[in-house]
DOBAKOL-719613 format. One line per 10 residues: number of its first residue (from 1); their letters; for each residue x, y, z of C-alpha. Coordinates in pm, 1 decimal. Last residue first. Example, Ala and Ser with C-alpha at 12.3 -4.5 7.8 and 13.67 -1.06 7.14 Angstrom:
<pts>
2> sa> 1367.0 -106.0 714.0 ~ 1230.0 -450.0 780.0
</pts>
This chain:
<pts>
86> hsltcddaal> 1023.0 -91.6 -135.6 ~ 1392.3 -22.8 -176.8 ~ 1544.3 270.1 13.4 ~ 1561.9 616.6 -146.1 ~ 1282.5 768.0 61.7 ~ 1172.3 1115.2 -48.9 ~ 929.3 1115.5 246.9 ~ 611.4 1263.5 105.7 ~ 507.9 1072.3 -205.7 ~ 675.0 737.9 -132.5
76> hlhrlaelel> 560.2 740.3 228.8 ~ 208.4 853.8 142.5 ~ 163.3 577.8 -116.1 ~ 311.7 308.6 109.0 ~ 94.0 421.8 401.7 ~ -218.4 409.5 181.4 ~ -119.9 63.3 58.0 ~ -73.6 -59.4 414.5 ~ -404.4 97.8 519.9 ~ -588.2 -85.0 243.7
66> tpfphmqwkq> -427.6 -416.6 339.4 ~ -492.5 -386.2 714.3 ~ -471.7 -763.4 787.6 ~ -803.1 -877.7 929.1 ~ -890.3 -800.1 1290.6 ~ -978.3 -995.1 1607.4 ~ -835.2 -1332.0 1502.7 ~ -461.5 -1248.1 1534.1 ~ -326.8 -1584.2 1415.1 ~ -615.6 -1695.2 1193.1
56> lygdeghirl> -654.6 -1343.8 1049.8 ~ -283.6 -1323.1 970.4 ~ -290.6 -1668.6 812.0 ~ -576.5 -1564.7 584.3 ~ -408.3 -1237.6 480.5 ~ -73.1 -1400.0 415.0 ~ 141.4 -1515.8 707.7 ~ 505.8 -1466.5 610.6 ~ 462.7 -1220.0 325.4 ~ 197.8 -1021.2 513.4
46> tevaamlvah> 423.4 -991.3 817.8 ~ 712.7 -891.3 590.8 ~ 504.1 -617.6 426.7 ~ 393.7 -491.7 769.5 ~ 752.7 -481.8 895.5 ~ 862.2 -300.8 576.4 ~ 596.5 -32.4 616.7 ~ 669.1 17.7 986.2 ~ 1042.6 55.2 914.5 ~ 979.6 295.1 624.2
36> tlfarlrtst> 750.4 510.4 836.5 ~ 1006.9 523.0 1116.1 ~ 1289.5 627.1 885.5 ~ 1075.3 882.4 699.5 ~ 955.8 1032.7 1029.7 ~ 1314.1 1091.7 1141.8 ~ 1407.9 903.5 1454.9 ~ 1414.2 952.7 1831.6 ~ 1433.9 638.7 2038.3 ~ 1311.5 504.2 2369.4
26> cmlagkedpa> 1336.8 163.9 2529.6 ~ 1166.2 -78.0 2770.3 ~ 972.5 166.4 2988.3 ~ 763.2 -41.8 3227.2 ~ 395.0 35.5 3179.6 ~ 185.3 206.9 3447.8 ~ 330.1 548.7 3351.4 ~ 165.5 520.3 3010.2 ~ -179.9 543.0 3168.8 ~ -389.6 227.2 3133.5
16> dfssmmdpfh> -668.8 236.8 2875.5 ~ -540.0 -35.9 2647.5 ~ -349.0 -203.0 2931.4 ~ -629.8 -431.1 3050.8 ~ -603.0 -681.3 2766.1 ~ -223.6 -667.3 2751.3 ~ -170.0 -766.5 3113.3 ~ 198.4 -721.7 3204.6 ~ 230.5 -384.0 3028.7 ~ 564.2 -324.8 2861.4
6> riaihm> 645.0 20.7 2727.7 ~ 802.6 132.3 2403.3 ~ 869.2 505.9 2376.4 ~ 909.7 664.4 2034.4 ~ 1010.3 1024.2 1961.2 ~ 954.5 1139.5 1605.9
</pts>
């Protein structure tokens, strides 16, 4: 997978801004299993640090995506043959 991270100065108005309007901060190409594992572990760590209630207090607009995290974990373990700890 190819990933491009861009910075948009005004986050609220950048949702529908074309990619070219954001400053390219970095790019990377990684295997899907690597990226999926990294996203999974970042979400697990966020939940560990904040908990569901703390996440909602901090981000306010949306609760922590618990069901989606479990679905990602299931798909990752079933499809990616990942040997890293989970």
